[in-house]
N, C-alpha and C positions, 0 to 999 in steps of 0.2 A: 557402436555407433555411439555420436555424443558423449566421448568418456569425461574427456574435460569439462564441460557444461554438466554434466552426471553429480564431480567431484564439485562444482563450482555452487549447486543447487544443495548438496550432502552438507556441505559448510555453513551455507546459510541456512537452511532447515535444523543444522545445530547450532545454531546462535537464538533461536528463538525459546530455549527452555532456559541459557544463558544471561540472557537478557531481561526475561520473569516477564512473555509475555503469551507464556502457554502456560496450561493447566493439563496432566495427562498427555494426552493426540490432537489436544484441539486448535491446531493448526497445519497450516501449510504454507510451503513458499515453492515457485515454476520459476525456469528459467528458457529463454527461447533463441534457437539459430535462426533467423530470421532469414538469412539465406536458405538453410534447409527449407525452410517452413515447421519444424517443427519446436516442439515443447519437451522441458525434463519436468517431473512433477514428484515429489515423496507420494507414496503409496500410501492408501486409505489405511485408518486404524491403527498403526505399527507402532509402537512405543519408540519413542527418543536414541533409548539407550539403546536398543534394538539395531539401530538404523544403521544399513549401511551404505555406501556409495552403488555399490550394485544392487543397491533395491531400488533404484531410482525408476523412474516408468517414463518410458517414450511415447509421446502421442504427437499425432498430428492434427492439423488448424480445422480438423473435421470433428473432432474429437474421438477420435479412435486410433486405440493402441498400437503401434507399432514395432515396443519392444518395450520387455519386463515379465516378470514370470507371475507379479500380483497387481490385484485393483490399482489402477489410481484413485488421488485423491474422491471424496464424493463431490467434492467445488471444482474437477476439472471440466463440466460445462460453464461454469463461471467466469475461469482462466481462460479457456476458448474463447469464450464470444468477445471479452475484453483483449485479447489480444489481436481480434480479427478488426476490431472499431476503435482501438487507441495502436494505432498502426508503431506510433513511438515507442512504446516502451519494450521493456527488453526483462523485467521480473516482476513478478505478484507476490504478496507476503497475504494470507488472511491469519487474524489468529480471533480469538475472543478477549482480548484484555481486557480488564475490567472498568476501568477510566472511561476507556471510549464507548464500551456496552454500555456503559451509562446514560450515555449518551443517545447512542443507537436506543437503548429502552424507553425514554423520556421523546421521543421523537425530532431531537434537536439537532442541528448544527453545531458545530463547536465554534462558535465566535472567533477570530484574531483576536487577542484580547491579552497578548505579550509579544516582544521581540524572539523568544524562543519559539513562540507559531510563527510569526514572519520570516527568520531564517531559514524555513524551509517551505511552508504554504504562502503563496500570495491572496492571501486570503481567507474565507469562512471553509474552512471544508463541509461541505454539503454532506445531509441525511436523505438517501434516496427514499421513495415509502416504502410502506410493508406490501410487501405480496398477498392480493388477495388471495380468496381460497381456492380460487379460476388458475388462478396463475400457479400455485401449488401443486395442486392436483396434474397439469397440465405438468409441467416441468420445472420444478423447482430452482434448481441448481442455474438451470439455463436462462430461466427467466431471472434471478437475482443480479447475473449479469446484463440484461436487459433494462431494466430497472435503474441499475447504476449508468447504462451509457445514457440511458433517455433524459436523465436527472442534471449530467452535466451539459446535455445538448438542447435541452428547455435553459437552461442558465445561463449559457455561452461560458462554461468555464474551461479552460483548456487543462487537460488531466497531463501534462507538463511539468504547469505552474502551479496546480495545486494536486499532488499525487496521491491521494487518499481519500476515501469516504466511507460514510455509512453508511451500512442498512436498516430501515427502523425494525426494533425489535430483535436484530437477527446481530450484526457487527460488524469491526472494520474491515475493509480491504485496502491495498498501498501498494505502489508500483513506484517503478522506476527504471535507468539503464540493465541495472544489472541485479540478480539478486540479491546479493549484497544490498545493493541501496536499498531496493524495496522494503528488506528488512530493515536499514537505517531509518528510513520512513515512520516504518510501524511503530519503532523505540521513539522517534518525537512525537510521533500520532498519539502515544499512551502520556508521553511526558507533559503536551499540550492541554489535552484532556484532563487532566491530575489541574495541571497549575488553574483553567478556564472556572474549573466544577469549584477550584477553591475561590477563586475570586468573585464567581456568582453569590457563592455564601457569604461575602463580607459584605455585598453592596447591592444596593439596588441601582444603583447609578449606572450609564451610558459607560461601557467600560471597554467598547474595541477600539484599538490603536487608530490614531492616525493616518491618514493615508499617504502621507510625508514620513511616517516613519515606517512605517508598510514598507514600502518602495525602497527606503531607507535599506533596511536590513534584509530584503530578499535578494536588490541588487546589487549588494555586495558580495553577497555568495553567488549570483546567478548571473548569464549574461554577459558580452561584448564587454564592457569595463567593469567585470566584479574584480575586488582586489584582496577579498579575505585569505587565508591560506599562504601554502608554499608554493602553489602550480600555478600562480598566475605572472604570467610576468610584469605585469601591471602592480603586483603589491610591494614591487622593494620600489619602485618608483615611487611610490603612495606612502610607504613609512618614510621615505627622506623626509617629507613635507609636513609630519607631526611627530 
């Protein structure tokens, strides 16, 4: 079942240590087949050196395992909730990458202060509230998904335009149309967090990028009039005029 998706999710998980986004087993990637209503996720606590595509676990949108010999990631309820409430996403990544976790530990959004950030995230990356003691005791991982979705709804943030979040005192989640893109967004998130951290150390001035610069960098890569890269028909027309 879902052998191609298992390979994709395995490959995406194997990128996490290569990109310096995880230490030990502190991370996971999943990917979903929307037509089947099933997603594939890394098994819990398995070292990346020991991981195989066949180890990936298949889970339904009720959070029930339908295929796999190992326990799925302990974060499976969070992934399940996000897939159910962000219906356009195709893959999710969770890490404990240190620069992003620094902002989560401080309960701070990552402000959009550079074009590096603006190329991928159309605005600040929200930091959702820390879970209460009751939420943790009741259903920790499920409630982690709930605080993420609640924060996006409260702020009116489009999860496709800002494909990442921090959970206070925990860490980052990112997502995208595919598992590979979710990992890409996790790496951009970590780089943006590092850049922002250093920028905030160097000045107490307001350093958000202006809206027009945010618009330019985000929309040149996203949307109907995007022209960045080689896969957009408009890119050659644009290049002819610069």
